[in-house]
C-alpha positions in Angstrom: 92.6 87.4 107.5 89.4 86.4 105.6 91.1 87.3 102.3 94.0 85.1 103.1 91.8 82.2 104.2 89.6 82.5 101.1 92.3 82.7 98.6 92.2 79.4 96.6 96.0 79.4 96.0 98.9 81.8 96.2 100.7 81.8 92.9 104.4 81.6 93.1 104.8 85.0 91.5 102.6 86.6 94.5 104.8 84.8 97.0 108.0 86.1 95.3 106.3 89.6 95.2 105.7 89.4 99.1 109.3 88.4 99.6 110.4 91.4 97.5 108.4 93.9 99.5 109.5 92.4 102.7 113.1 92.8 101.7 112.6 96.3 100.8 110.8 97.0 104.0 113.8 95.5 105.8 116.3 97.6 103.8 114.5 100.8 104.6 113.8 100.1 108.3 115.1 103.5 109.3 112.6 105.3 107.1 109.2 105.1 108.9 107.3 106.5 105.9 109.1 103.9 103.5 108.5 101.0 105.9 104.8 101.8 106.4 104.4 102.1 102.6 106.0 98.6 102.2 103.8 97.2 104.9 100.6 98.6 103.0 102.0 97.2 99.8 102.4 93.8 101.5 99.0 93.5 102.9 97.7 94.8 99.5 99.5 92.0 97.7 98.5 89.4 100.3 94.7 90.3 100.0 94.5 91.0 96.2 94.2 87.2 95.2 91.2 86.4 97.2 88.7 87.2 94.4 86.3 88.9 96.7 85.8 92.5 95.3 83.3 93.4 98.2 85.9 92.3 100.8 88.7 94.3 99.1 86.4 97.3 98.5 85.9 97.3 102.2 89.7 96.7 103.4 91.2 99.1 101.0 89.9 102.3 102.4 90.4 101.0 106.0 94.1 100.2 105.3 94.6 103.7 103.9 93.1 105.3 107.1 95.5 103.2 109.2 98.5 104.4 107.1 99.1 107.6 109.0 99.0 105.7 112.3 101.5 103.2 110.9 103.8 106.1 110.0 104.2 106.6 113.6 104.3 102.9 114.5 107.1 102.4 112.1 109.2 105.2 113.5 110.8 102.6 115.8 113.1 100.1 114.0 112.2 97.5 116.6 108.6 97.5 115.3 109.7 97.5 111.7 112.0 94.5 112.5 109.1 92.8 114.2 106.7 93.3 111.2 109.3 92.1 108.8 109.8 88.8 110.9 106.1 88.4 111.1 105.9 88.9 107.5 108.5 86.2 106.8 106.4 83.9 109.0 103.2 84.6 106.8 105.2 83.9 103.7 106.6 80.6 104.8 103.1 79.5 105.9 101.9 80.6 102.5 104.6 78.5 100.7 103.6 75.5 102.8 100.0 76.1 101.6 98.8 76.5 105.4 96.4 79.4 104.7 95.0 78.8 108.3 98.4 79.4 109.8 99.0 82.3 107.5 95.6 83.9 108.4 96.5 83.6 112.1 99.9 85.1 111.7 98.3 88.1 109.7 96.0 88.6 112.7 99.0 88.8 115.1 100.6 91.0 112.8 97.7 93.6 112.9 
């Protein structure tokens, strides 16, 4: 959330990459491991542009620890669909340049 709020601007290639990852997640919704991995990639891409290495070095190990729990969460296609929908809302907020809304949506997604 802080990473999203503090990113000066999301480049168009980053937004395109978020869309690509989210589409892959939707395509593999029946594979919990793939869905969780795409979710990890999505949030990594979302955070990596903030320019705050201290924040990133704190977030990355925490997100990796959560990955095993996400495998269980993503076992239900309904939860994958929910995440894909939330990711789409985040992307749309970023396209509008509304980092505050995107940040709130990331918080909801967690």
